[in-house]
N, CA, C, O and the ligand as a Tripos MOL2 file, in Angstrom:
@<TRIPOS>MOLECULE
protein
  301   299    76     0     0
PROTEIN
NO_CHARGES

@<TRIPOS>ATOM
      1 N         -13.9120   -2.9240   -9.4680 N.3       1 MET1
      2 CA        -14.7650   -2.6600   -8.3020 C.3       1 MET1
      3 C         -15.2290   -1.2020   -8.3320 C.2       1 MET1
      4 O         -14.4120   -0.3100   -8.5630 O.2       1 MET1
      5 N         -16.5100   -0.9380   -8.1040 N.am      2 ASP2
      6 CA        -16.9170    0.4640   -8.0440 C.3       2 ASP2
      7 C         -17.6570    0.8240   -6.7670 C.2       2 ASP2
      8 O         -17.9810    1.9880   -6.5310 O.2       2 ASP2
      9 N         -17.9270   -0.1980   -5.9320 N.am      3 ARG3
     10 CA        -18.5430    0.0910   -4.6310 C.3       3 ARG3
     11 C         -17.7320   -0.5720   -3.5290 C.2       3 ARG3
     12 O         -17.2360   -1.6870   -3.6910 O.2       3 ARG3
     13 N         -17.6040    0.1310   -2.4010 N.am      4 CYS4
     14 CA        -16.8420   -0.3910   -1.2740 C.3       4 CYS4
     15 C         -17.5340   -1.6170   -0.6730 C.2       4 CYS4
     16 O         -18.7490   -1.6400   -0.4770 O.2       4 CYS4
     17 N         -16.7160   -2.6310   -0.3890 N.am      5 TYR5
     18 CA        -17.2270   -3.8660    0.1880 C.3       5 TYR5
     19 C         -17.8240   -3.6160    1.5780 C.2       5 TYR5
     20 O         -18.7800   -4.2810    1.9770 O.2       5 TYR5
     21 N         -17.2520   -2.6510    2.3130 N.am      6 PHE6
     22 CA        -17.6630   -2.4310    3.7000 C.3       6 PHE6
     23 C         -18.8210   -1.4550    3.8440 C.2       6 PHE6
     24 O         -19.7870   -1.7320    4.5550 O.2       6 PHE6
     25 N         -18.7250   -0.3040    3.1640 N.am      7 CYS7
     26 CA        -19.7470    0.7310    3.3870 C.3       7 CYS7
     27 C         -20.5360    1.0590    2.1260 C.2       7 CYS7
     28 O         -21.4440    1.8900    2.1650 O.2       7 CYS7
     29 N         -20.2060    0.4210    1.0170 N.am      8 HIS8
     30 CA        -20.8670    0.6570   -0.2670 C.3       8 HIS8
     31 C         -20.6500    2.0740   -0.7910 C.2       8 HIS8
     32 O         -21.3990    2.5470   -1.6460 O.2       8 HIS8
     33 N         -19.6270    2.7430   -0.2760 N.am      9 GLY9
     34 CA        -19.2610    4.0620   -0.7950 C.3       9 GLY9
     35 C         -18.6310    3.9420   -2.1700 C.2       9 GLY9
     36 O         -18.3180    2.8490   -2.6430 O.2       9 GLY9
     37 N         -18.4540    5.0950   -2.7970 N.am     10 LYS10
     38 CA        -17.8770    5.1180   -4.1360 C.3      10 LYS10
     39 C         -16.3690    4.8800   -4.0540 C.2      10 LYS10
     40 O         -15.6820    5.4840   -3.2310 O.2      10 LYS10
     41 N         -15.8670    4.0040   -4.9040 N.am     11 VAL11
     42 CA        -14.4500    3.6660   -4.9280 C.3      11 VAL11
     43 C         -13.8230    4.2660   -6.1740 C.2      11 VAL11
     44 O         -14.3130    4.0610   -7.2840 O.2      11 VAL11
     45 N         -12.7280    5.0130   -5.9880 N.am     12 THR12
     46 CA        -12.0700    5.6310   -7.1370 C.3      12 THR12
     47 C         -10.6020    5.2300   -7.2030 C.2      12 THR12
     48 O          -9.9620    4.9670   -6.1850 O.2      12 THR12
     49 N         -10.0910    5.1920   -8.4240 N.am     13 ALA13
     50 CA         -8.6930    4.8360   -8.6600 C.3      13 ALA13
     51 C          -7.7930    5.9880   -8.2440 C.2      13 ALA13
     52 O          -8.0240    7.1360   -8.6210 O.2      13 ALA13
     53 N          -6.7600    5.6720   -7.4610 N.am     14 LYS14
     54 CA         -5.8120    6.6810   -6.9900 C.3      14 LYS14
     55 C          -4.4440    6.0610   -6.9340 C.2      14 LYS14
     56 O          -4.2860    4.8410   -6.9860 O.2      14 LYS14
     57 N          -3.4290    6.9490   -6.8230 N.am     15 ARG15
     58 CA         -2.0870    6.4660   -6.5180 C.3      15 ARG15
     59 C          -1.8120    6.7900   -5.0630 C.2      15 ARG15
     60 O          -1.9830    7.9290   -4.6270 O.2      15 ARG15
     61 N          -1.3880    5.7930   -4.3200 N.am     16 ILE16
     62 CA         -1.2650    5.9480   -2.8750 C.3      16 ILE16
     63 C           0.1590    5.6820   -2.4040 C.2      16 ILE16
     64 O           0.9960    5.1550   -3.1370 O.2      16 ILE16
     65 N           0.4040    6.0710   -1.1430 N.am     17 GLU17
     66 CA          1.6010    5.6260   -0.4440 C.3      17 GLU17
     67 C           1.1900    4.3970    0.3440 C.2      17 GLU17
     68 O           0.2750    4.4500    1.1660 O.2      17 GLU17
     69 N           1.8610    3.3080    0.0920 N.am     18 HIS18
     70 CA          1.4790    2.0580    0.7310 C.3      18 HIS18
     71 C           2.6310    1.5160    1.5590 C.2      18 HIS18
     72 O           3.7430    1.3390    1.0620 O.2      18 HIS18
     73 N           2.3460    1.2530    2.8360 N.am     19 LEU19
     74 CA          3.3530    0.6530    3.7060 C.3      19 LEU19
     75 C           3.1240   -0.8550    3.6940 C.2      19 LEU19
     76 O           2.1430   -1.3630    4.2380 O.2      19 LEU19
     77 N           4.0570   -1.5500    3.0600 N.am     20 HIS20
     78 CA          3.9040   -2.9780    2.8520 C.3      20 HIS20
     79 C           4.7220   -3.7430    3.8760 C.2      20 HIS20
     80 O           5.9120   -3.4790    4.0440 O.2      20 HIS20
     81 N           4.1100   -4.6640    4.5440 N.am     21 ARG21
     82 CA          4.8020   -5.4430    5.5580 C.3      21 ARG21
     83 C           5.0340   -6.8530    5.0280 C.2      21 ARG21
     84 O           4.1410   -7.5060    4.4900 O.2      21 ARG21
     85 N           6.2800   -7.2870    5.2070 N.am     22 TRP22
     86 CA          6.6450   -8.6110    4.6910 C.3      22 TRP22
     87 C           7.5010   -9.2620    5.7530 C.2      22 TRP22
     88 O           8.7180   -9.0750    5.7620 O.2      22 TRP22
     89 N           6.8900  -10.0290    6.6550 N.am     23 GLY23
     90 CA          7.6360  -10.5630    7.7850 C.3      23 GLY23
     91 C           8.1510   -9.4180    8.6280 C.2      23 GLY23
     92 O           7.3650   -8.6100    9.1210 O.2      23 GLY23
     93 N           9.4940   -9.3330    8.8060 N.am     24 GLU24
     94 CA         10.1080   -8.2510    9.5760 C.3      24 GLU24
     95 C          10.3710   -7.0250    8.7140 C.2      24 GLU24
     96 O          10.6710   -5.9480    9.2280 O.2      24 GLU24
     97 N          10.2580   -7.1920    7.4230 N.am     25 ALA25
     98 CA         10.6120   -6.1010    6.5200 C.3      25 ALA25
     99 C           9.4250   -5.1780    6.2650 C.2      25 ALA25
    100 O           8.2770   -5.6110    6.1690 O.2      25 ALA25
    101 N           9.7470   -3.8900    6.1580 N.am     26 LEU26
    102 CA          8.7390   -2.9100    5.7830 C.3      26 LEU26
    103 C           9.2020   -2.2150    4.5180 C.2      26 LEU26
    104 O          10.3880   -1.9330    4.3470 O.2      26 LEU26
    105 N           8.2810   -1.9500    3.6580 N.am     27 LEU27
    106 CA          8.6110   -1.2980    2.4000 C.3      27 LEU27
    107 C           7.5540   -0.2290    2.1440 C.2      27 LEU27
    108 O           6.3570   -0.5130    2.0970 O.2      27 LEU27
    109 N           8.0260    1.0090    1.9780 N.am     28 LEU28
    110 CA          7.0970    2.0980    1.6640 C.3      28 LEU28
    111 C           7.1090    2.3150    0.1610 C.2      28 LEU28
    112 O           8.1500    2.6100   -0.4260 O.2      28 LEU28
    113 N           5.9600    2.1700   -0.4480 N.am     29 VAL29
    114 CA          5.8650    2.3210   -1.8960 C.3      29 VAL29
    115 C           5.0170    3.5510   -2.2050 C.2      29 VAL29
    116 O           3.8630    3.6480   -1.7850 O.2      29 VAL29
    117 N           5.6070    4.4870   -2.9470 N.am     30 LYS30
    118 CA          4.8770    5.6950   -3.3260 C.3      30 LYS30
    119 C           4.3600    5.5600   -4.7480 C.2      30 LYS30
    120 O           5.0410    5.0120   -5.6150 O.2      30 LYS30
    121 N           3.1620    6.0570   -4.9820 N.am     31 GLY31
    122 CA          2.6070    6.0600   -6.3310 C.3      31 GLY31
    123 C           2.0280    4.7330   -6.7510 C.2      31 GLY31
    124 O           1.8920    4.4570   -7.9430 O.2      31 GLY31
    125 N           1.6770    3.8880   -5.7540 N.am     32 LEU32
    126 CA          1.1090    2.5830   -6.0920 C.3      32 LEU32
    127 C          -0.3560    2.7370   -6.5150 C.2      32 LEU32
    128 O          -1.1580    3.3210   -5.7860 O.2      32 LEU32
    129 N          -0.7000    2.2120   -7.6930 N.am     33 PRO33
    130 CA         -2.0970    2.2920   -8.1270 C.3      33 PRO33
    131 C          -3.0010    1.4840   -7.2020 C.2      33 PRO33
    132 O          -2.7250    0.3180   -6.9200 O.2      33 PRO33
    133 N          -4.0650    2.0970   -6.7370 N.am     34 ALA34
    134 CA         -5.0030    1.4260   -5.8480 C.3      34 ALA34
    135 C          -6.3860    2.0070   -6.0650 C.2      34 ALA34
    136 O          -6.5560    3.0060   -6.7640 O.2      34 ALA34
    137 N          -7.3660    1.3670   -5.4550 N.am     35 GLU35
    138 CA         -8.7160    1.9120   -5.4700 C.3      35 GLU35
    139 C          -9.0860    2.2290   -4.0370 C.2      35 GLU35
    140 O          -8.9510    1.3850   -3.1510 O.2      35 GLU35
    141 N          -9.5550    3.4530   -3.8080 N.am     36 VAL36
    142 CA         -9.8050    3.9190   -2.4540 C.3      36 VAL36
    143 C         -11.2600    4.3470   -2.3030 C.2      36 VAL36
    144 O         -11.8050    5.0680   -3.1390 O.2      36 VAL36
    145 N         -11.8760    3.8840   -1.2140 N.am     37 CYS37
    146 CA        -13.2620    4.2650   -0.9170 C.3      37 CYS37
    147 C         -13.3030    5.7290   -0.4890 C.2      37 CYS37
    148 O         -12.5320    6.1430    0.3770 O.2      37 CYS37
    149 N         -14.1790    6.5020   -1.0790 N.am     38 GLU38
    150 CA        -14.2680    7.9250   -0.7410 C.3      38 GLU38
    151 C         -14.9100    8.1380    0.6230 C.2      38 GLU38
    152 O         -14.7440    9.2010    1.2200 O.2      38 GLU38
    153 N         -15.6290    7.1620    1.1190 N.am     39 GLU39
    154 CA        -16.3070    7.3040    2.4150 C.3      39 GLU39
    155 C         -15.4140    6.8560    3.5690 C.2      39 GLU39
    156 O         -15.0730    7.6600    4.4370 O.2      39 GLU39
    157 N         -15.0360    5.5840    3.5840 N.am     40 CYS40
    158 CA        -14.3110    5.0480    4.7490 C.3      40 CYS40
    159 C         -12.8160    4.9210    4.5090 C.2      40 CYS40
    160 O         -12.0830    4.4820    5.3960 O.2      40 CYS40
    161 N         -12.3490    5.3030    3.3100 N.am     41 LYS41
    162 CA        -10.9160    5.3020    2.9590 C.3      41 LYS41
    163 C         -10.3100    3.8970    2.9110 C.2      41 LYS41
    164 O          -9.0880    3.7500    2.9250 O.2      41 LYS41
    165 N         -11.1460    2.8830    2.8570 N.am     42 GLU42
    166 CA        -10.6280    1.5360    2.6830 C.3      42 GLU42
    167 C          -9.8620    1.4750    1.3600 C.2      42 GLU42
    168 O         -10.2890    2.0270    0.3460 O.2      42 GLU42
    169 N          -8.7220    0.7900    1.4010 N.am     43 VAL43
    170 CA         -7.8700    0.6980    0.2140 C.3      43 VAL43
    171 C          -7.9630   -0.6990   -0.3760 C.2      43 VAL43
    172 O          -7.8370   -1.6990    0.3320 O.2      43 VAL43
    173 N          -8.1810   -0.7500   -1.6610 N.am     44 TYR44
    174 CA         -8.1950   -2.0290   -2.3780 C.3      44 TYR44
    175 C          -7.0280   -2.0390   -3.3520 C.2      44 TYR44
    176 O          -6.8880   -1.1480   -4.1890 O.2      44 TYR44
    177 N          -6.1960   -3.0630   -3.2270 N.am     45 LEU45
    178 CA         -5.0730   -3.1790   -4.1510 C.3      45 LEU45
    179 C          -5.4410   -4.1490   -5.2620 C.2      45 LEU45
    180 O          -5.7530   -5.3120   -5.0050 O.2      45 LEU45
    181 N          -5.4020   -3.6650   -6.5010 N.am     46 PRO46
    182 CA         -5.7000   -4.5560   -7.6260 C.3      46 PRO46
    183 C          -4.5930   -5.5920   -7.7830 C.2      46 PRO46
    184 O          -3.4730   -5.3690   -7.3220 O.2      46 PRO46
    185 N          -4.8880   -6.7220   -8.4260 N.am     47 PRO47
    186 CA         -3.8940   -7.7910   -8.6080 C.3      47 PRO47
    187 C          -2.5920   -7.2700   -9.2060 C.2      47 PRO47
    188 O          -1.5170   -7.7440   -8.8380 O.2      47 PRO47
    189 N          -2.6630   -6.3070  -10.1180 N.am     48 ALA48
    190 CA         -1.4600   -5.7680  -10.7500 C.3      48 ALA48
    191 C          -0.5570   -5.1030   -9.7100 C.2      48 ALA48
    192 O           0.6660   -5.2150   -9.7860 O.2      48 ALA48
    193 N          -1.1630   -4.4090   -8.7340 N.am     49 SER49
    194 CA         -0.3740   -3.7430   -7.7000 C.3      49 SER49
    195 C           0.2440   -4.7530   -6.7460 C.2      49 SER49
    196 O           1.3740   -4.5700   -6.2960 O.2      49 SER49
    197 N          -0.4890   -5.8190   -6.4340 N.am     50 LEU50
    198 CA          0.0620   -6.8740   -5.5750 C.3      50 LEU50
    199 C           1.2670   -7.5090   -6.2620 C.2      50 LEU50
    200 O           2.2560   -7.8600   -5.6190 O.2      50 LEU50
    201 N           1.1640   -7.6450   -7.5590 N.am     51 HIS51
    202 CA          2.2570   -8.2130   -8.3370 C.3      51 HIS51
    203 C           3.4740   -7.2900   -8.2750 C.2      51 HIS51
    204 O           4.6090   -7.7480   -8.1420 O.2      51 HIS51
    205 N           3.2170   -5.9780   -8.3750 N.am     52 VAL52
    206 CA          4.2990   -4.9840   -8.2780 C.3      52 VAL52
    207 C           4.9980   -5.1110   -6.9290 C.2      52 VAL52
    208 O           6.2260   -5.0620   -6.8650 O.2      52 VAL52
    209 N           4.2300   -5.2740   -5.8460 N.am     53 LEU53
    210 CA          4.8130   -5.3940   -4.5040 C.3      53 LEU53
    211 C           5.6990   -6.6370   -4.4020 C.2      53 LEU53
    212 O           6.8020   -6.5770   -3.8590 O.2      53 LEU53
    213 N           5.2180   -7.7460   -4.9210 N.am     54 ASP54
    214 CA          6.0060   -8.9850   -4.9230 C.3      54 ASP54
    215 C           7.3160   -8.7690   -5.6680 C.2      54 ASP54
    216 O           8.3880   -9.1980   -5.2420 O.2      54 ASP54
    217 N           7.1800   -8.0870   -6.7940 N.am     55 ASP55
    218 CA          8.3220   -7.8190   -7.6430 C.3      55 ASP55
    219 C           9.3540   -6.9490   -6.9280 C.2      55 ASP55
    220 O          10.5540   -7.2110   -7.0020 O.2      55 ASP55
    221 N           8.8750   -5.9060   -6.2300 N.am     56 LEU56
    222 CA          9.7690   -4.9940   -5.5220 C.3      56 LEU56
    223 C          10.4790   -5.7030   -4.3790 C.2      56 LEU56
    224 O          11.6590   -5.4580   -4.1300 O.2      56 LEU56
    225 N           9.7560   -6.5930   -3.6750 N.am     57 MET57
    226 CA         10.3630   -7.3230   -2.5780 C.3      57 MET57
    227 C          11.4700   -8.2430   -3.1010 C.2      57 MET57
    228 O          12.4500   -8.5140   -2.4070 O.2      57 MET57
    229 N          11.2940   -8.7120   -4.3240 N.am     58 ALA58
    230 CA         12.2480   -9.6450   -4.9080 C.3      58 ALA58
    231 C          13.5330   -8.9490   -5.3650 C.2      58 ALA58
    232 O          14.5880   -9.5820   -5.4230 O.2      58 ALA58
    233 N          13.4570   -7.6750   -5.6840 N.am     59 ARG59
    234 CA         14.6740   -6.9610   -6.1360 C.3      59 ARG59
    235 C          14.7530   -5.6010   -5.4570 C.2      59 ARG59
    236 O          14.3660   -4.5650   -5.9960 O.2      59 ARG59
    237 N          15.2840   -5.6750   -4.2270 N.am     60 ARG60
    238 CA         15.3070   -4.4750   -3.4050 C.3      60 ARG60
    239 C          16.4490   -3.5330   -3.7560 C.2      60 ARG60
    240 O          16.5870   -2.4720   -3.1470 O.2      60 ARG60
    241 N          17.2690   -3.9150   -4.7350 N.am     61 GLU61
    242 CA         18.3770   -3.0250   -5.1040 C.3      61 GLU61
    243 C          17.8950   -1.7930   -5.8610 C.2      61 GLU61
    244 O          18.6730   -0.8690   -6.0970 O.2      61 GLU61
    245 N          16.6280   -1.7690   -6.2400 N.am     62 THR62
    246 CA         16.1120   -0.6180   -6.9800 C.3      62 THR62
    247 C          15.4640    0.4190   -6.0540 C.2      62 THR62
    248 O          14.7470    1.3070   -6.5160 O.2      62 THR62
    249 N          15.7240    0.3000   -4.7360 N.am     63 LEU63
    250 CA         15.2150    1.2870   -3.7830 C.3      63 LEU63
    251 C          15.6630    2.6910   -4.1690 C.2      63 LEU63
    252 O          16.8000    2.8890   -4.5970 O.2      63 LEU63
    253 N          14.7720    3.6610   -4.0200 N.am     64 THR64
    254 CA         15.1440    5.0250   -4.3820 C.3      64 THR64
    255 C          15.5040    5.8840   -3.1770 C.2      64 THR64
    256 O          16.2360    6.8620   -3.3250 O.2      64 THR64
    257 N          15.0090    5.5460   -1.9880 N.am     65 GLU65
    258 CA         15.3780    6.3130   -0.8070 C.3      65 GLU65
    259 C          15.1110    5.5160    0.4600 C.2      65 GLU65
    260 O          14.3100    4.5810    0.4750 O.2      65 GLU65
    261 N          15.8040    5.9100    1.5200 N.am     66 PHE66
    262 CA         15.5420    5.3470    2.8280 C.3      66 PHE66
    263 C          14.9050    6.4140    3.7080 C.2      66 PHE66
    264 O          15.3010    7.5780    3.6600 O.2      66 PHE66
    265 N          13.9310    6.0250    4.5010 N.am     67 VAL67
    266 CA         13.3740    6.9580    5.4770 C.3      67 VAL67
    267 C          13.5290    6.3360    6.8490 C.2      67 VAL67
    268 O          13.5640    5.1140    6.9930 O.2      67 VAL67
    269 N          13.6240    7.2020    7.8680 N.am     68 GLN68
    270 CA         13.6910    6.7100    9.2360 C.3      68 GLN68
    271 C          12.3230    6.8860    9.8700 C.2      68 GLN68
    272 O          11.6660    7.9110    9.6910 O.2      68 GLN68
    273 N          11.9120    5.8880   10.5990 N.am     69 ILE69
    274 CA         10.6630    6.0180   11.3300 C.3      69 ILE69
    275 C          10.9250    5.8280   12.8180 C.2      69 ILE69
    276 O          11.7530    4.9980   13.1950 O.2      69 ILE69
    277 N          10.2290    6.5870   13.6760 N.am     70 PRO70
    278 CA         10.4170    6.4350   15.1040 C.3      70 PRO70
    279 C           9.7880    5.1280   15.5960 C.2      70 PRO70
    280 O           8.7160    4.7230   15.1470 O.2      70 PRO70
    281 N          10.4780    4.4960   16.5160 N.am     71 VAL71
    282 CA          9.9820    3.2420   17.0810 C.3      71 VAL71
    283 C           9.9010    3.3730   18.5960 C.2      71 VAL71
    284 O          10.8870    3.7510   19.2280 O.2      71 VAL71
    285 N           8.7810    3.0790   19.1780 N.am     72 TYR72
    286 CA          8.6190    3.0800   20.6140 C.3      72 TYR72
    287 C           8.3560    1.6630   21.0840 C.2      72 TYR72
    288 O           7.4990    0.9660   20.5400 O.2      72 TYR72
    289 N           9.0960    1.2420   22.0960 N.am     73 SER73
    290 CA          8.8080   -0.0390   22.7170 C.3      73 SER73
    291 C           8.1960    0.2150   24.0810 C.2      73 SER73
    292 O           8.8590    0.7580   24.9650 O.2      73 SER73
    293 N           6.9730   -0.1600   24.2590 N.am     74 LEU74
    294 CA          6.2820    0.0840   25.5320 C.3      74 LEU74
    295 C           6.6700   -1.0080   26.5170 C.2      74 LEU74
    296 O           6.8470   -2.1630   26.1290 O.2      74 LEU74
    297 N           6.8030   -0.6480   27.7940 N.am     75 PRO75
    298 CA          7.1950   -1.6470   28.8000 C.3      75 PRO75
    299 C           6.1060   -2.6930   29.0020 C.2      75 PRO75
    300 O           6.2690   -3.6070   29.8100 O.2      75 PRO75
    301 ZN        -16.0480    2.2650    2.2890 Zn       76 ZN76
@<TRIPOS>BOND
     1     1     2 1
     2     2     3 1
     3     3     4 2
     4     3     5 am
     5     5     6 1
     6     6     7 1
     7     7     8 2
     8     7     9 am
     9     9    10 1
    10    10    11 1
    11    11    12 2
    12    11    13 am
    13    13    14 1
    14    14    15 1
    15    15    16 2
    16    15    17 am
    17    17    18 1
    18    18    19 1
    19    19    20 2
    20    19    21 am
    21    21    22 1
    22    22    23 1
    23    23    24 2
    24    23    25 am
    25    25    26 1
    26    26    27 1
    27    27    28 2
    28    27    29 am
    29    29    30 1
    30    30    31 1
    31    31    32 2
    32    31    33 am
    33    33    34 1
    34    34    35 1
    35    35    36 2
    36    35    37 am
    37    37    38 1
    38    38    39 1
    39    39    40 2
    40    39    41 am
    41    41    42 1
    42    42    43 1
    43    43    44 2
    44    43    45 am
    45    45    46 1
    46    46    47 1
    47    47    48 2
    48    47    49 am
    49    49    50 1
    50    50    51 1
    51    51    52 2
    52    51    53 am
    53    53    54 1
    54    54    55 1
    55    55    56 2
    56    55    57 am
    57    57    58 1
    58    58    59 1
    59    59    60 2
    60    59    61 am
    61    61    62 1
    62    62    63 1
    63    63    64 2
    64    63    65 am
    65    65    66 1
    66    66    67 1
    67    67    68 2
    68    67    69 am
    69    69    70 1
    70    70    71 1
    71    71    72 2
    72    71    73 am
    73    73    74 1
    74    74    75 1
    75    75    76 2
    76    75    77 am
    77    77    78 1
    78    78    79 1
    79    79    80 2
    80    79    81 am
    81    81    82 1
    82    82    83 1
    83    83    84 2
    84    83    85 am
    85    85    86 1
    86    86    87 1
    87    87    88 2
    88    87    89 am
    89    89    90 1
    90    90    91 1
    91    91    92 2
    92    91    93 am
    93    93    94 1
    94    94    95 1
    95    95    96 2
    96    95    97 am
    97    97    98 1
    98    98    99 1
    99    99   100 2
   100    99   101 am
   101   101   102 1
   102   102   103 1
   103   103   104 2
   104   103   105 am
   105   105   106 1
   106   106   107 1
   107   107   108 2
   108   107   109 am
   109   109   110 1
   110   110   111 1
   111   111   112 2
   112   111   113 am
   113   113   114 1
   114   114   115 1
   115   115   116 2
   116   115   117 am
   117   117   118 1
   118   118   119 1
   119   119   120 2
   120   119   121 am
   121   121   122 1
   122   122   123 1
   123   123   124 2
   124   123   125 am
   125   125   126 1
   126   126   127 1
   127   127   128 2
   128   127   129 am
   129   129   130 1
   130   130   131 1
   131   131   132 2
   132   131   133 am
   133   133   134 1
   134   134   135 1
   135   135   136 2
   136   135   137 am
   137   137   138 1
   138   138   139 1
   139   139   140 2
   140   139   141 am
   141   141   142 1
   142   142   143 1
   143   143   144 2
   144   143   145 am
   145   145   146 1
   146   146   147 1
   147   147   148 2
   148   147   149 am
   149   149   150 1
   150   150   151 1
   151   151   152 2
   152   151   153 am
   153   153   154 1
   154   154   155 1
   155   155   156 2
   156   155   157 am
   157   157   158 1
   158   158   159 1
   159   159   160 2
   160   159   161 am
   161   161   162 1
   162   162   163 1
   163   163   164 2
   164   163   165 am
   165   165   166 1
   166   166   167 1
   167   167   168 2
   168   167   169 am
   169   169   170 1
   170   170   171 1
   171   171   172 2
   172   171   173 am
   173   173   174 1
   174   174   175 1
   175   175   176 2
   176   175   177 am
   177   177   178 1
   178   178   179 1
   179   179   180 2
   180   179   181 am
   181   181   182 1
   182   182   183 1
   183   183   184 2
   184   183   185 am
   185   185   186 1
   186   186   187 1
   187   187   188 2
   188   187   189 am
   189   189   190 1
   190   190   191 1
   191   191   192 2
   192   191   193 am
   193   193   194 1
   194   194   195 1
   195   195   196 2
   196   195   197 am
   197   197   198 1
   198   198   199 1
   199   199   200 2
   200   199   201 am
   201   201   202 1
   202   202   203 1
   203   203   204 2
   204   203   205 am
   205   205   206 1
   206   206   207 1
   207   207   208 2
   208   207   209 am
   209   209   210 1
   210   210   211 1
   211   211   212 2
   212   211   213 am
   213   213   214 1
   214   214   215 1
   215   215   216 2
   216   215   217 am
   217   217   218 1
   218   218   219 1
   219   219   220 2
   220   219   221 am
   221   221   222 1
   222   222   223 1
   223   223   224 2
   224   223   225 am
   225   225   226 1
   226   226   227 1
   227   227   228 2
   228   227   229 am
   229   229   230 1
   230   230   231 1
   231   231   232 2
   232   231   233 am
   233   233   234 1
   234   234   235 1
   235   235   236 2
   236   235   237 am
   237   237   238 1
   238   238   239 1
   239   239   240 2
   240   239   241 am
   241   241   242 1
   242   242   243 1
   243   243   244 2
   244   243   245 am
   245   245   246 1
   246   246   247 1
   247   247   248 2
   248   247   249 am
   249   249   250 1
   250   250   251 1
   251   251   252 2
   252   251   253 am
   253   253   254 1
   254   254   255 1
   255   255   256 2
   256   255   257 am
   257   257   258 1
   258   258   259 1
   259   259   260 2
   260   259   261 am
   261   261   262 1
   262   262   263 1
   263   263   264 2
   264   263   265 am
   265   265   266 1
   266   266   267 1
   267   267   268 2
   268   267   269 am
   269   269   270 1
   270   270   271 1
   271   271   272 2
   272   271   273 am
   273   273   274 1
   274   274   275 1
   275   275   276 2
   276   275   277 am
   277   277   278 1
   278   278   279 1
   279   279   280 2
   280   279   281 am
   281   281   282 1
   282   282   283 1
   283   283   284 2
   284   283   285 am
   285   285   286 1
   286   286   287 1
   287   287   288 2
   288   287   289 am
   289   289   290 1
   290   290   291 1
   291   291   292 2
   292   291   293 am
   293   293   294 1
   294   294   295 1
   295   295   296 2
   296   295   297 am
   297   297   298 1
   298   298   299 1
   299   299   300 2
@<TRIPOS>SUBSTRUCTURE
     1 MET1         2 RESIDUE 1 A MET
     2 ASP2         6 RESIDUE 1 A ASP
     3 ARG3        10 RESIDUE 1 A ARG
     4 CYS4        14 RESIDUE 1 A CYS
     5 TYR5        18 RESIDUE 1 A TYR
     6 PHE6        22 RESIDUE 1 A PHE
     7 CYS7        26 RESIDUE 1 A CYS
     8 HIS8        30 RESIDUE 1 A HIS
     9 GLY9        34 RESIDUE 1 A GLY
    10 LYS10       38 RESIDUE 1 A LYS
    11 VAL11       42 RESIDUE 1 A VAL
    12 THR12       46 RESIDUE 1 A THR
    13 ALA13       50 RESIDUE 1 A ALA
    14 LYS14       54 RESIDUE 1 A LYS
    15 ARG15       58 RESIDUE 1 A ARG
    16 ILE16       62 RESIDUE 1 A ILE
    17 GLU17       66 RESIDUE 1 A GLU
    18 HIS18       70 RESIDUE 1 A HIS
    19 LEU19       74 RESIDUE 1 A LEU
    20 HIS20       78 RESIDUE 1 A HIS
    21 ARG21       82 RESIDUE 1 A ARG
    22 TRP22       86 RESIDUE 1 A TRP
    23 GLY23       90 RESIDUE 1 A GLY
    24 GLU24       94 RESIDUE 1 A GLU
    25 ALA25       98 RESIDUE 1 A ALA
    26 LEU26      102 RESIDUE 1 A LEU
    27 LEU27      106 RESIDUE 1 A LEU
    28 LEU28      110 RESIDUE 1 A LEU
    29 VAL29      114 RESIDUE 1 A VAL
    30 LYS30      118 RESIDUE 1 A LYS
    31 GLY31      122 RESIDUE 1 A GLY
    32 LEU32      126 RESIDUE 1 A LEU
    33 PRO33      130 RESIDUE 1 A PRO
    34 ALA34      134 RESIDUE 1 A ALA
    35 GLU35      138 RESIDUE 1 A GLU
    36 VAL36      142 RESIDUE 1 A VAL
    37 CYS37      146 RESIDUE 1 A CYS
    38 GLU38      150 RESIDUE 1 A GLU
    39 GLU39      154 RESIDUE 1 A GLU
    40 CYS40      158 RESIDUE 1 A CYS
    41 LYS41      162 RESIDUE 1 A LYS
    42 GLU42      166 RESIDUE 1 A GLU
    43 VAL43      170 RESIDUE 1 A VAL
    44 TYR44      174 RESIDUE 1 A TYR
    45 LEU45      178 RESIDUE 1 A LEU
    46 PRO46      182 RESIDUE 1 A PRO
    47 PRO47      186 RESIDUE 1 A PRO
    48 ALA48      190 RESIDUE 1 A ALA
    49 SER49      194 RESIDUE 1 A SER
    50 LEU50      198 RESIDUE 1 A LEU
    51 HIS51      202 RESIDUE 1 A HIS
    52 VAL52      206 RESIDUE 1 A VAL
    53 LEU53      210 RESIDUE 1 A LEU
    54 ASP54      214 RESIDUE 1 A ASP
    55 ASP55      218 RESIDUE 1 A ASP
    56 LEU56      222 RESIDUE 1 A LEU
    57 MET57      226 RESIDUE 1 A MET
    58 ALA58      230 RESIDUE 1 A ALA
    59 ARG59      234 RESIDUE 1 A ARG
    60 ARG60      238 RESIDUE 1 A ARG
    61 GLU61      242 RESIDUE 1 A GLU
    62 THR62      246 RESIDUE 1 A THR
    63 LEU63      250 RESIDUE 1 A LEU
    64 THR64      254 RESIDUE 1 A THR
    65 GLU65      258 RESIDUE 1 A GLU
    66 PHE66      262 RESIDUE 1 A PHE
    67 VAL67      266 RESIDUE 1 A VAL
    68 GLN68      270 RESIDUE 1 A GLN
    69 ILE69      274 RESIDUE 1 A ILE
    70 PRO70      278 RESIDUE 1 A PRO
    71 VAL71      282 RESIDUE 1 A VAL
    72 TYR72      286 RESIDUE 1 A TYR
    73 SER73      290 RESIDUE 1 A SER
    74 LEU74      294 RESIDUE 1 A LEU
    75 PRO75      298 RESIDUE 1 A PRO
    76 ZN76       301 GROUP 0 **** ****
């Protein structure tokens, strides 16, 4: 892909931090190859990266770190 589907901006290959949601589970992946629109910052994950995410969800024992995130529950 070289043009953004939404704004037709230029899309370039980058490594991103991706917060992946899988049901109740969240997984933060750093250095995931993706294509990012330079205009609207839309992120496109290539099939290879989606495969990596599936793979990581399947073997979570290879986690490298845990981070804490703040959670607010609104009334
Ligand atoms: Zn765009």
